[in-house]
N, C-alpha and C positions, 0 to 999 in steps of 0.2 A: 504494500500500500504506500502510495506516495504522499508526502507531506502536502497539506492543503495549499501552502504557498510554495510555489516553485522557486528554485534558487534564482531564476531570472526575474521573478516578480519581487517587488519590494513590499515589505510589510507596512501597513499604515502606522504602527507604533514606531518603526524605525525612522520614518519620515518626520514624525513628531519630534523625536529626540534629536535628530540631525538638525532640524530647523531651530529648535530651542537652543542647542549648544552654540549655534552661530550668532544668535541674537543676544545672548547674555554674556557679559564680561565675567571672566573668572576672578574670584577674590584672590587667586594665587598669581595673577599676572604680574604683580609688583615684586615677587620674590626673584632675586637674581639667579641666573643660571650657574654662575660660578660658585664654588664652595666658599664658605666664610674664611677659610684659611688663606685663600688667594686674594681676598679683598683687603684693601687698606683698612686697618682697624681705626675707628674714630673714637676719640676719648674726650671727656669733658673734665674741667677743673672744678672741684667741689670742696665743701667743708664736710669732713667725715666725723661723726660723733658716735663714740662707742661707750657702753657702760663702764664706769670706773676709770676712764682714760681722759686725757686732755683732748679737746677738739683739735683737729689738724687738717691741713690741706691734703688733697689726694687727687689723682687722675684716675678715672674709671672709664671703662668701655661703655658704649651706648647700646650694645645688644642687650636684650632682655635678660639673658643668662648673666651678663656682667652686673646689671643692676640688682638682680636677685642675690648674687654672690656678695655684693657690697653690704646688703642688709641681712645677709644670712637667712634668707627666707624663700618661700615658694612664690607666693603672690605678693606683689608690691602694692603699697597704698600711697596715694599722694594726699598731702595735707597742705592747705594754703593759709597758714596763720599770719603771713606777712603782708604788709601793704604794698610792697613792690613786687615785681614779676619774678618771684623766687618760690620754689616749692620744696617742702620737706618730704623726702621719700623714705618710707620705712616698710617693715614686714607687716603685711596685712593681719597676720595671726600672732604678732608679737605678744599681745596681752594674754593669749590663750595657750601658747606653746611652751611656756616656761622660760621665756626670755627675761633677762634682768631688767628692772626699771632703769631708765637711762636719764632723761632730762624732762623737766616740766615745761609746759607751755603756759604762759601767764596771760590773764586778761588785762584790760587797760587799768584795772585797779590793783594789779599785782597779786591777785589770787590765782591759785593753780586752776587752770582751765582743763588741762589734760596732761597725762604723763605718757611719754613715748617709751615703749619697751623694746629692747634690742637696739642694734646699731641703726643709724639713719644717716642720710646725707642731705645736704641742701644744695640745690643747683638752680640755674636760671630756667625760666619757662616763658620767655617772651615770644617764642615761636611754638609751633605745634610739637616740636621735639625738645627734649631736655637739652639745656645748653650750659656752657661754662659760666661761672660767676666772674664778675669784674674783680680786680684787685681790691677795690674799696669794699665790695660785698664780702669777699673772703675775710678781710680783716674784721669787718663788723660782726660776722657770724662766728668767727673763731673767738672773738671776745665775748659775745653773747652766750655761747655754749661752752666756753673754755673749761670751766671746772665741773667735775662730776658732782652729782647731788645724791643725798640720802633723803628718803621720804618717810614721813611719819604722820599719824593721824591724832588730832586733838579736838575734842568737842565736835565730832562729826565733820571736821574739815581737814583736808589733806594739806600738809605743808612740805616744803622742800628746803633743804639747807645745803649749800655748797661746801665742799671740803677740799683741802689742798693736798695734792699728791707730793710725796717726796721722791723726786726723780733723780736717779743717778746720772752723772755726766755722760753725755753721748746717747742717753736713752730718752725717748719721748713717747 
């Protein structure tokens, strides 16, 4: 018994899928054909803030895996607590996965608004991609987040206090 559709005849559903695939753009069209290892690696200049350490300058890659590695997480979260075009990037699950409390974000009255858990970095966001901070921004955010903080609760309010690290020469 022969198949209802001869090999020479086209099936109606084949025409549908062929027409559909030529009309729609693939979401994968923007993915480069060359492997990542052969592309020039783009980096951004950021302020990196880790629990228990002084804030410091760092250069990190712009690929998703680079951003995730910088915050030691799976999913990254963006947080915009600043008035200028800068973003704080942290681990989305930092509060849930056992990461250490890092730094407080304060409201305009100086009260703790939020606590960031785990490492985070601050970078520019004046375009649709993360970008480098200017030298002025680097100095401002290094100073703002310079010292690590301890957190405690008193009368149902969370407080943070900075502490000074005793750093050996050549270590930072």
